[in-house]
C-alpha positions as CSV (number, residue, x, y, z in Angstrom):
1,X,67.0,139.1,119.0
2,X,65.8,142.0,120.9
3,X,65.9,141.0,124.7
4,X,65.7,144.5,125.8
5,X,63.3,147.6,125.0
6,X,64.6,150.6,123.2
7,X,66.5,153.0,125.4
8,X,65.1,156.2,126.4
9,X,66.8,159.5,126.2
10,X,68.6,160.1,129.6
11,X,68.3,156.5,130.8
12,X,71.1,155.6,133.1
13,X,73.1,152.3,133.0
14,X,73.8,150.3,136.6
15,X,77.1,150.3,137.6
16,X,77.1,146.6,138.1
17,X,76.8,146.1,134.3
18,X,78.8,147.0,131.1
19,X,77.5,149.7,128.9
20,X,77.4,149.3,125.3
21,X,80.6,151.1,124.6
22,X,83.5,149.5,123.1
23,X,86.5,149.3,125.6
24,X,88.8,147.0,123.9
25,X,89.2,145.2,120.4
26,X,91.4,142.2,120.5
27,X,94.0,142.3,117.8
28,X,93.0,139.0,116.4
29,X,89.3,139.3,117.0
30,X,86.7,139.2,114.1
31,X,85.9,142.9,114.7
32,X,89.5,144.0,113.5
33,X,89.2,145.7,110.2
34,X,85.5,146.2,110.4
35,X,86.0,150.0,111.1
36,X,84.8,149.8,114.6
37,X,86.8,151.7,117.1
38,X,87.4,152.0,120.8
39,X,85.0,154.4,122.6
40,X,82.3,153.7,120.0
41,X,78.9,153.5,121.7
42,X,76.7,150.7,120.2
43,X,73.3,152.3,119.4
44,X,71.6,149.6,117.2
45,X,72.2,146.1,115.7
46,X,70.5,145.5,112.5
47,X,67.9,148.5,113.3
48,X,67.2,147.1,116.8
49,X,68.2,149.2,119.8
50,X,70.6,148.1,122.3
51,X,71.4,149.7,125.6
52,X,74.0,147.4,127.2
53,X,76.8,144.9,126.7
54,X,74.3,141.9,127.5
55,X,72.1,142.9,124.5
56,X,75.1,143.3,122.1
57,X,76.4,140.0,123.1
58,X,73.0,138.4,122.6
59,X,72.9,139.8,119.2
60,X,76.5,138.6,118.2
61,X,75.4,135.0,119.6
62,X,72.3,135.1,117.7
63,X,74.3,135.9,114.4
64,X,76.1,132.5,114.5
65,X,72.8,130.5,115.5
66,X,73.0,128.6,112.4
67,X,76.8,127.8,112.5
68,X,78.0,130.6,110.2
69,X,77.8,134.1,111.5
70,X,76.0,136.4,109.1
71,X,77.0,140.0,108.5
72,X,75.4,142.7,111.0
73,X,75.0,146.5,110.7
74,X,75.9,148.3,113.7
75,X,75.1,151.9,114.3
76,X,77.5,153.6,116.6
77,X,77.8,157.0,118.0
78,X,81.4,158.4,117.4
79,X,82.4,162.0,118.2
80,X,78.8,163.0,118.1
81,X,78.0,161.5,114.9
82,X,76.2,158.3,114.0
83,X,78.3,155.9,111.8
84,X,77.2,152.7,110.6
85,X,79.7,149.8,110.7
86,X,79.4,146.3,109.3
87,X,80.5,143.5,111.8
88,X,80.9,139.9,111.1
89,X,81.4,137.6,114.1
90,X,83.7,134.5,114.2
91,X,82.8,131.1,115.5
92,X,85.1,130.3,118.2
93,X,85.2,127.1,120.5
94,X,84.7,127.6,124.1
95,X,84.9,124.2,125.8
96,X,83.0,121.9,123.5
97,X,80.6,124.7,122.6
98,X,81.0,126.7,119.4
99,X,79.9,130.3,119.9
100,X,80.0,133.4,117.7
101,X,82.2,136.1,118.9
102,X,83.4,139.5,117.8
103,X,86.5,140.0,119.9
104,X,85.5,143.2,121.7
105,X,85.3,144.1,125.1
106,X,83.1,146.8,127.0
107,X,83.3,149.6,129.4
108,X,82.1,149.5,133.0
109,X,79.5,152.2,133.6
110,X,79.2,153.6,137.2
111,X,76.4,155.9,137.8
112,X,75.5,157.7,141.0
113,X,71.8,157.8,141.7
114,X,69.4,158.5,144.6
115,X,67.7,155.8,146.5
116,X,64.6,156.2,144.6
117,X,66.6,156.1,141.4
118,X,68.5,153.3,142.5
119,X,65.2,151.2,143.2
120,X,63.8,152.1,139.9
121,X,66.9,151.4,137.9
122,X,67.3,148.2,139.8
123,X,63.9,147.0,138.6
124,X,64.3,148.0,135.2
125,X,67.8,146.1,135.0
126,X,66.2,143.1,136.7
127,X,63.4,142.8,134.4
128,X,65.7,143.2,131.2
129,X,68.2,140.6,132.6
130,X,65.3,138.2,133.3
131,X,64.0,138.5,129.7
132,X,67.6,138.0,128.6
133,X,67.6,134.7,130.6
134,X,64.4,133.5,129.1
135,X,65.7,134.2,125.7
136,X,68.7,132.1,126.2
137,X,66.4,129.2,127.6
138,X,64.3,129.7,124.2
139,X,67.4,129.6,122.0
140,X,68.5,126.2,123.6
141,X,65.1,124.9,123.5
142,X,64.9,125.5,119.9
143,X,68.4,124.5,119.1
144,X,70.0,127.8,118.0
145,X,72.2,127.7,121.0
146,X,74.2,124.6,122.3
147,X,73.3,123.2,125.6
148,X,77.0,122.8,126.4
149,X,76.9,126.5,127.4
150,X,75.2,125.3,130.6
151,X,77.4,125.4,133.7
152,X,77.1,123.6,137.2
153,X,79.1,124.2,140.4
154,X,82.5,124.2,138.8
155,X,81.5,127.0,136.2
156,X,80.0,129.1,138.9
157,X,82.9,128.8,141.2
158,X,85.5,129.7,138.4
159,X,83.3,132.8,137.2
160,X,82.9,133.9,141.0
161,X,86.6,133.8,141.5
162,X,87.3,135.8,138.4
163,X,84.6,138.3,139.3
164,X,86.1,138.7,142.9
165,X,89.4,139.1,141.2
166,X,88.0,142.1,139.2
167,X,86.5,143.9,142.2
168,X,83.8,144.1,144.8
169,X,81.3,145.6,142.4
170,X,81.7,142.9,139.7
171,X,81.6,140.4,142.4
172,X,78.3,141.6,143.8
173,X,76.9,141.9,140.4
174,X,77.9,138.4,139.4
175,X,76.0,137.1,142.6
176,X,73.0,139.2,141.5
177,X,72.9,137.5,138.1
178,X,73.1,134.1,139.6
179,X,70.2,134.7,142.0
180,X,68.3,136.2,139.2
181,X,69.2,133.1,137.0
182,X,68.0,130.9,139.5
183,X,64.7,132.8,140.1
184,X,64.0,132.8,136.5
185,X,64.6,129.0,136.3
186,X,62.3,128.4,139.3
187,X,59.5,130.2,137.5
188,X,59.6,128.0,134.4
189,X,56.5,125.8,134.1
190,X,58.1,122.6,135.3
191,X,56.3,120.5,137.9
192,X,58.2,120.6,141.4
193,X,59.1,124.3,140.6
194,X,57.0,127.2,141.6
195,X,56.4,127.8,138.0
196,X,55.0,124.3,137.9
197,X,52.6,125.3,140.9
198,X,51.4,128.4,138.9
199,X,50.7,126.4,136.0
200,X,48.3,124.2,138.3
201,X,46.6,127.3,139.6
202,X,46.1,128.4,135.8
203,X,44.6,125.0,135.0
204,X,42.1,125.3,138.1
205,X,41.2,128.8,137.3
206,X,40.6,127.8,133.5
207,X,38.6,124.6,134.3
208,X,37.2,125.3,137.6
209,X,38.7,122.1,139.1
210,X,42.3,121.3,140.3
211,X,44.6,118.8,138.6
212,X,43.6,115.3,139.8
213,X,45.9,113.8,142.4
214,X,47.1,111.0,139.8
215,X,48.1,113.6,137.4
216,X,50.0,115.8,139.9
217,X,51.9,112.6,140.8
218,X,52.9,111.6,137.1
219,X,53.7,115.4,136.7
220,X,55.9,115.7,139.6
221,X,57.9,112.7,138.6
222,X,58.3,114.1,135.2
223,X,59.4,117.5,136.7
224,X,61.7,115.5,138.8
225,X,63.3,113.7,135.8
226,X,63.8,117.0,133.9
227,X,65.5,118.6,136.8
228,X,67.7,115.5,137.3
229,X,68.5,115.6,133.6
230,X,69.4,119.3,133.9
231,X,71.6,118.8,136.9
232,X,73.5,115.9,135.1
233,X,73.9,118.0,132.1
234,X,75.8,120.8,134.0
235,X,77.8,118.6,135.8
236,X,78.9,116.7,132.9
237,X,79.6,119.9,131.1
238,X,81.7,120.9,134.0
239,X,83.7,117.8,133.9
240,X,84.3,118.2,130.1
241,X,85.1,121.7,130.3
242,X,87.7,121.7,133.4
243,X,88.7,118.0,133.6
244,X,88.5,116.9,129.9
245,X,91.3,117.1,127.2
246,X,92.4,120.7,126.7
C-alpha cells in the first residue's frame, strides 16, 4: 500500500498526528528481536516512502491481508545512517477481527508554523488522510480487510474518551479525523449521498440527458438499503465488541 506520496526534504508534520518515529516497542510485540530500536525514523517500507505513523500502520495491516503476515523490509534512519531492518508483524485479535500488528508506538510531532504554512500543511494532511480512508474502503470491498473493523457510536465514544484523556491536541485531532471520515463517506458514489448526486451529474454530462425519474427512485432505494446495512453492521460490531463475550 502506498496511501501517501513520497515525502519531500524539509516537509513538516502536523502536530495533530504521529510522526513515523518509533516511540515504544512492546516487550511482547512482534517487533521485538527484529533489530528495530526506539527513536528509529521509518523512511520506507518495502521500498515505498512513508512519512507518518498512519502510512506505517497501513503497511503493517496490508502485510497480513492474506491472514499470514509477510516479512517487510523497513529502511530507518538511525544516528544519521540508513539501516535496513526486517520486520514481520503478528496477527492479533481486536474484538472479532484479526489484524496484523507489530507492537510499536509512535511519537507525537508538534511543529510550529505560520498561518500560511498551517493552511498548506492542513490541506496536505487532509488529502493524505482522505486517500488513506479510501484505501481502507477499497481493502474492505475487496476482502483484504475485515468489515469487523467498522465501528458505530460506541466505538466513536470510546475513542473520543481515550483521545480526550490523552490531551486537547489529540482530542481535536480525533474530531478532525471523524469529520474527514464522514466527508469521504459522503462522497462515495452511493445514491442518497452527495457522491451519488455527482454520479447523476456525470451521467447527464456524458449522455446529454438526465437519469430518468424511475431509475432515480430505484437507485435511491438501493442507496438507502446500502446505508441501512452499513449502519446495522456498525451497530452490531459495537454490540459484539463491547457487550459480547470478552
